[in-house]
Residue, then its C-alpha position, 0 to 999 in steps of 0.5 A: x898083313x892086311x892094311x889095319x895090321x900093317x898100320x898098327x904094327x908100325x904105329x907101335x914102332x915095329x916092322x910090318x911086312x912092308x912100309x905102310x903108304x897112305x895120304x893125310x886127307x883126300x880133298x873132296x875137290x881133288x876127287x871131284x876135279x881129277x877123279x870124277x867124284x869117286x869116293x875115298x875108298x875108291x881112291x885107295x882101291x884105285x892106287x892100291x895104297x893103305x886106306x884111312x877112314x876119317x870119322x867124326x861124330x858128336x853126342x851131347x849132354x841132355x842133362x846140361x840142356x844141350x842139343x844138336x844145332x837144329x840148323x846144322x844138318x849137312x856136315x862139311x869136311x870132317x865136321x861133326x854136328x854142332x852141339x848147342x844150348x839155349x845159352x849157346x845158339x848158332x846163327x849163320x848169315x850170308x855176306x855178299x862177296x864178289x869172289x868167295x862164298x862168305x858167311x858170318x858165324x854168330x854165337x848168341x849167348x845171354x850176355x853177348x853175340x860173338x861172331x866171325x866171318x868165314x870165306x870158302x872156295x872149292x878147296x878150303x875155308x878160312x877166317x877173315x874176321x876173328x871171333x875173339x875181339x876183346x879179351x873178355x870174350x874168353x870169359x863169355x866162351x868159358x861161361x856159356x860154351x857147350x861140351x861136345x862128347x864123342x858118339x862112341x856108338x857111331x864111331x864103333x859102327x863105322x869101325x866095324x863096317x871098315x873092318x881090316x881095310x885100314x885105319x880109323x882116324x879122327x881128331x880131337x874136338x875143335x871150336x865151333x865154326x872154325x877150329x883145329x885140334x890143338x889148344x894153341x891152334x884153336x886159339x889161333x883160329x879164334x884170335x889170329x896168329x899175329x895177335x896171339x904171338x904179341x899177347x904172349x909177350x904183352x899179356x901172357x896170363x891172358x893167353x894161358x887163361x885162353x888156352x886153359x878154357x879151350x883145353x878143358x873143353x877138349x878134355x871133356x871130349x877126350x874123356x868121353x872117348x873110352x871104348x871108341x874104336x879109333x886107331x889114331x886121333x890128331x892133335x896139334x896144328x901148323x901154327x905151333x911149328x917153328x916156321x911160325x913160333x919160337x921154340x920158347x913159345x912152343x914150350x911155354x904155351x903149346x906143350x903144357x896144354x897139348x901134353x895134358x891132352x895126350x895123357x888124357x887120351x892115353x888114359x882113355x885108351x886112344x893113340x895120338x898123332x901130333x900134327x906139325x905142318x911146318x918147321x919141326x927140327x928145333x923142337x923134335x925132342x920137345x914134341x916127342x917128350x909130350x909122348x904122342x904115339x906118332x908125329x907128322x908131317x915132316x914137311x920137306x925144305x922145298x915145301x917151306x918146312x925144314x925136315x931132314x928125314x935121316x936126322x929126324x929118324x936118328x933123333x926121335x925114331x926110337x920114340x915115336x912113329x913118323x908119318x909123312x915126309x913126302x914132297x907132294x908139290x914137286x913130285x905129284x906134278x911137274x916131274x917124271x915118274x922115275x923122279x917120283x919113285x926115286x923120292x919114295x925110295x929116298x924117304x924109305x931109305x932115310x926114315x924106314x929103317x927098322x920100321x916105325x915110318x908111314x909114308x904119306x904126303x906132308x899134308x893135303x894136295x889139291x892138284x896131282x898128275x895121276x900117273x905120278x900118284x900111281x908111280x908114288x904108290x907102285x914104288x912104295x908098295x915095293x918098299x919091304x923089310 
């Protein structure tokens, strides 16, 4: 099998010629600092594992007065070009900071300017001041926000060029400036996790209204995905894990919104992987009941998650494809090649039985011993059915 066939067979719950092995994202800082700035594809070629090509591209509705943000010409990591209108204008302002690159991200509407402050280092970006400061801000967002669409032609051009090399992957649209695919996760990025959890108790109706605003924007994007040659699209986020929120909050404020998006994606002919970096064991069946095609990241206990791969496979392995499970922190640094290989074999033994399992690090890594990466790849390539 080629990598594309291997991925698709496994995503459909079947047994490929061997266990697929890949990574979640390959962080640009890792390639720059440890591999002389090589490309993603060169990384996959170097280690011989199954490639994933992440592609995001937006289009806009000119009949609604939308257009690309003229100031947004250089897209960042997995960022599509922003869609604006005269009532939804973006302005970035640099903020002096002695340690980090800092920017104020402004959204200018006819009624109010919304803003958040973002900071970055060489590895990542984070929020230090949230966009939603008053509950009425979601009314401004609902009234004036733009609705990005998928640029199907650009996605298909990338898919045709990539061919059978591997998987074409993207994510459900996120909020401008800083967001993530799931409705709850996007709300967290805009309001803060502590604030949002408290609001679920003090003003649950407002939280539902907020989530619905974000859901409707994402649903417009999903409906535009028909004909796009994606193999897999990501939804969800770690702030919906049970190391952050309770199963009760998950089932009231997360599952109803994201499950509707999964259904819409299926109607658009797309597969969904539900991303939960953090605790999963108490809600394994709840996530599977949302009917994603795959689930990730199955974060090990030693990395702050709670996963028991063998038990997870027994409980949900006949319902969804499982992706992840590998402890990249303890087995990409500070151990022997034999120990890394043994961990690969353990993951395959516990979750690979019968197929439906793609081995991958349980999310990003920023540091790694190349010899251990090679041991990870070499042992995984021996995991045949």
